[in-house]
C-alpha positions in Angstrom: 66.0 68.8 106.4 67.0 72.0 108.0 70.7 71.4 108.0 70.3 70.7 104.3 68.7 74.0 103.8 71.0 75.7 105.9 73.7 74.2 103.6 72.6 75.5 100.5 72.0 79.4 102.1 75.5 79.1 103.2 76.9 78.2 99.7 74.7 80.4 98.1 76.0 83.4 100.4 79.2 82.5 99.7 79.2 82.3 96.0 77.7 85.4 95.7 80.5 87.3 98.2 83.1 85.6 95.9 81.3 86.9 92.6 81.3 90.7 94.1 85.3 90.4 95.0 85.9 89.2 91.5 84.2 92.1 89.5 86.1 94.9 88.3 85.5 98.5 89.8 82.6 99.9 87.7 83.7 103.7 88.9 87.3 102.6 87.0 85.9 101.2 84.0 83.9 104.4 83.5 87.0 106.4 84.6 88.9 104.3 81.2 85.9 104.6 79.1 85.4 108.3 79.7 89.0 109.5 79.9 91.1 106.7 78.2 93.2 106.9 81.1 93.1 104.6 84.3 96.8 104.1 85.9 96.9 101.7 88.3 93.0 100.8 88.3 91.0 97.7 89.1 89.7 96.0 86.3 90.1 92.2 87.1 86.8 90.5 85.4 86.5 93.8 83.3 84.5 93.3 80.1 86.1 95.4 77.5 85.6 93.4 74.4 86.0 95.4 71.3 86.6 98.3 73.0 88.4 101.4 71.6 91.3 101.8 73.9 94.1 103.6 71.4 96.5 105.3 73.4 95.1 104.6 76.8 96.9 104.9 79.7 96.5 101.5 81.5 100.3 101.9 83.3 100.2 99.4 86.3 96.5 98.7 85.8 95.1 95.4 87.2 93.6 93.6 83.9 93.7 89.8 85.4 91.0 87.7 83.8 89.7 90.8 81.9 87.8 90.4 78.3 90.1 92.1 75.8 89.1 90.3 72.7 89.1 92.1 70.0 89.9 95.6 71.7 91.8 98.3 69.9 94.7 98.7 72.0 97.3 99.9 69.5 99.7 102.6 71.1 98.3 102.0 74.5 100.6 102.3 77.6 100.2 99.2 79.6 103.9 99.2 81.3 103.5 96.7 84.5 100.2 96.1 83.5 98.8 92.4 85.1 97.5 90.7 82.1 97.2 87.1 83.9 94.1 85.3 82.7 93.0 87.7 80.5 91.5 87.0 77.1 93.1 89.0 74.4 92.0 87.0 71.1 91.9 89.5 68.2 93.2 92.7 70.3 95.4 94.7 68.2 98.6 95.6 70.6 100.4 97.4 67.8 102.8 100.0 69.1 101.4 99.5 72.4 103.9 99.8 75.5 104.4 96.2 77.2 107.5 96.4 79.3 107.1 94.5 82.2 103.6 93.5 81.7 103.1 90.5 83.8 101.5 87.5 82.0 
């Protein structure tokens, strides 16, 4: 019984640690939303659904697994941004700089 309980605790702790590693940096999200610029930021797993990011400076940003569905990224600079695993259905990239984007 004690071994099962210990195993469950270890699994729970490990799962929590993995989830915290996956989260985007909250300061980077605030910076992006307040200034419309966050080059090189850690935005992994960020929830940016429907965000108004027109003309945003996201050069070299880590947007892996971010949720960009329905986001407005018209004219945004995403040069060398990492978009692997990101969801962008319905996002508008019209006029965005996508040079060197990792997808």
